[in-house]
N, C-alpha and C positions, 0 to 999 in steps of 0.2 A: 504493500500500500504506500502511495506517496502522500505528501502533506495534505493535499486536497481531500483524499479519501479519509485521512485521519481527522481533519476538521469537520467533515460531513458526519462522521460517526461520533464526534465529541458529545453532542446532546444526549446520547445514550449512556454517557459516562456521568456519574453523579457530580453535580455542581458545575458542569461545563456549559458554556454559552451556546445557544443555537445561532451561530453566526450566519449560516445559510438562510435560515428563516427570517432573521432580522434584516439581513442584507436585501432579501427579496422584497420585504415590506418597504424599505427605504427606496429601492429602485422603482417599485410600483408607484410610490408617492411622487417621485420625480416625473415619471412618465405621465401619470394622470394629470398633473398640473400643466405639463408641457402640452398635452393634448387640448386642455381647456384654453390655454393661451393661443394656440394655433388655430382654434376653431374659427371658421369663416375668414381665414387670413389669405386664402388662395394657395396655401402650402399644406399638403396633406401628409399626415403622420401615420405610418403603418403601425399596427399593433406589434409589440415586441415579440420576437421569437424566443424559444427556450434558452438560446445561448445568451440572451440579454441578462438573464438572472443567474446563470450558472456560476458557481463559486470559482471554477477554474478560470473563467474569463474576468473575474473581479477579485483577484487574489490580493492586490494591494488594498482595495477597498475593505476587504475582510480584515486585513491587518490593522487598518485605521479604526475599524469598528471594534476590534479587540482591545485597542487602547482605551476606547470609551468604557468598555466593560471593566477593564482593570482600574479605571478611575472611579467606578461606582456610579456612573451616570444612570438615571432611571430609564426604563425601557422606552417610554414615549419619546423622551428626548433623544435616545440613541437612534430611533427610527428617523426622526427629523434630521439628525446630524448625518446619518448615512445618505439621506437625500441631498443634504447640503454638499457633502463630498462629491456626489455625482455632478452637482452643478459646477463645482470647481474643476472637476475632471473634464466636463464639457467645454469650459472656457479655455483651459490649458490645451486640450487636444485641438480645439478649433484654431487657436493661435499657432500651434505647431504645424498644423496642416497648411496654413497660409504661408508661414515662413519657409517650410520645406517643400512646398508645391506638391502636396500629396493629400490623400483623404483617408483618415481613420474615422470610422462612423461613431457618432454619439447618438444622434436621432435619425431614424430611418424615414426620411422625407422623400417626396417624389421630385425634388428639384434636380435638374440636369447639372452637369459640370461638378466642380468641387469648391471653388472659391466662395461663392455666395452661400453655398450649402454650409460651409464652415462658419460663415458670418451668422447665419440663422442659428446654428448650434450655440454660438457664443451669446447672441442676444436672448435666445429663449432660456438658456441656462441661467443667465443673470436675472431674468424676470421670475423664473421658478424659485431662485434663491430668495428674492424679496417676498414672494408669496408665502414661502415656508416661514419666514421670520414674522410676517403679519399674522399667520395662523398661530404661531406660538404666542403672540401678543393677545389674540382673541381667545384662544382656548386655554392657555396656561398662565395668562396674566403677566407675561413678560413686558416690562415698561417700554413705551415707544422710544425713549432715549436709548435703551439697550439695543433695540432693533436698529436704530440709526448707527450706533456704535459698531454693531456686528456687521452691518452691510459695508461700512467703510473699512473695517478690519479685513474683510474678505478680499477687497481690492489690494490693500497694502501688503497682504500676505503673498500676493502673486507678482507684484511689481518688481521686487528685488530680482527674482529669477528672470522676469521678462526683460528688465534693463540689461542684465548680463547677456542674454541672448541677442539683444539689439546691438550690443557692443561688438559682436562677432559678425554682424551682417555684411560689413564691408571687407571681411577677411582679417585675420591676424597674421603678422609676419615676423613675430618674435616668439621664440620657444622659451616660455617661462620655466623656472625651476619647478621640479615636481611638488615641492612643498607649497609653492605659490599657486599651482594649479588646484591643489586640494583646498588650501585655505582661502583663496581669493575667487577662484572661478567656480569650482564644483560646490563649494560652500553656498554660493548664491544660486547657481543653476539648478541644483538638485537637492542638496541638503535642506535648505530652507523650504523648498517646494514640498518635501515630505512632511515638514513640520506644520505646513499651512493649514492642515486639517483641524488643528487646534485653535485657529484664529477666531472662528465664530463661537465655539463653546466657551472660550475664555472671555470673550467680549460680553457674553450673556451671563456667565457665572465666574467672575474673577476669583472667587474663593477657591476654585479648583486648582489654582496655580501651583501650590506645593506638590500635589499629587500628579498634576498634568506635566510638569516640567521634565521629570525623568522619562516619562513615556514619550513625550515629544522628541526628546534627545535620542531615544531608542529608534524612533522612526527616521530621524535625521541620519543616524549611522547606517540604517538599512538602505536609505536612499543613496548615501555616499558609496556604499559597497556596490550597489547596482550600477552606479555611474562609472566606477572603475571597470567593472565588467563590460559595460557598454563601450568604454574607450578601447578596450582590447578588441572587441568585435568590429568597431567602427573606425579603426585606425586609418585604413586606406581612404575611406570616404571623408574623414575629418581632415586628413592632409590635403586631399584634392580640393576641399572647400575652404581650406585655410582656417580651420577651427582649432581651438585648444584641445589637446589630448594628453592625458596623463601618461600613457604608455610611450607615446612619442617623446615626451619630456624626459622620461627615464632613460630611453635609448640614447638621447643626445647628452644629457647631463651626467650619466653614469659611465660614459665612454671616455677613454683616454684621449681620443681624437674626436672632439665634438663636431668639427666641420665635416669630417669624413662620415660620421654617423648621421649628421643632418642631410648630407648629400645622398646617403643611402636610403633615406626615407622618401625621397622624391620619386614618384611614379611606382613605388613599391605596392603591389596589390595582393601579394601573397603574404598575409600576415603571419601565418604559421612559419613559413620559411624565414621571415624577418626575425621572428622571436627566437628561432633556433640559432641565428647569428648573434643574438643578444640575450643569452640565457639569464644573465643577472637582472636585466630589466623585466623579463618575464617572471622570474621568481619574486621580485619585489612587488610588481603589480598584483600578482596572484595572492601573495601574503597580505597585502594591504586590503584587497577586496574581501578576503576571508576574515580578516580581523574586524573590519567594519560590520560585516554581516553577522558574525558570531557575537560580537558585543551587543549589537542592536537587538538581535533576536533573543539573547539571554535576558536583556532588560525588559523586553516587551512581553515575552512568554512567562517570565517568572520561574521559580524553582520547579513548579509542577509541570511546566511546559518544556523543561530542558530536554526530555527525550525526543521532542519534535524538531529540535534545531537541525540535525543533519538532514532530515527529510526536507525541511524548509529551504536550507541552503541549496540542496540538490535541485529542488524545483526551480528556484530562481536562476541558478546557473544554466539549466536546460532551457528555461523560458527565454533568457537573454541570448542563448546560443553560444555561450563561452566554454562549453564543456571540452572541446578539443584544443582550446587555447591555454587553459590553466596549467600551471606547473603541477605535475602529478603529486609532488610532495605537499602542495598547499592544502590538499583535502585529505591527507593521510590521518 
């Protein structure tokens, strides 16, 4: 059984959360409000298929929801926050689609093309978010000032990552040191993006901060680990598009002849062969990714969830496609 099978069976174990059921409720809430908003708009929204709700296709959302469980947030709020996370996902995915000239689906609309379809995903997700916050005001007595605070916090949580992405649009032509890639680039691009799921809950319930902070940090570390794995998989594409890349930085800055190493990166499309020429960089990138993921998952899952960590790491490595690139000793 992999990590998804284990999470699906968890409710049958005493005291374990029904992540799949709560995630389904949150995703259904997101879709129901989106359908209402798009009604009579000229854009038709198809009913979601089974894959829309499957845990396997929403693994990070399940981890975010698990952090709400660990913080002791009540079930009604957890469902709302799961829907809020889908709103953030829709906005981030829509922006990435436009920046990368691709289309990863958030809402299944009948629009042709991809760019305006992504714009609709962004606009609808933002409006669904505001509707959820208004519903919390009406049904649970959340003060309007807290609603305003949460809506603004949701934007601020995304802008740090977006601003870093914008800084790379024109291409980067300096190979920053590995420590700067992690501390200045990936910190903003991915680490803070994984923490952003706590922006709305903390704006609504500031008293959660002491318990939320270590959980948000756990998500941050998981995000950083995933980004290092992404950099290994995307090395050739990142170099071609002049983007920052942690593995490329290790290859250059851990080499005795930096200029030769930098020249060897140009036009290199066989990442596996490149890493075989730079085994130290491969080992360091692999060790860093595993350290981030291990630390983050241990903090998120807690002592009772420790047996799930190897399965969770394996799932993430396979999902990102880094299995053949990792140094074998990194997962020993």
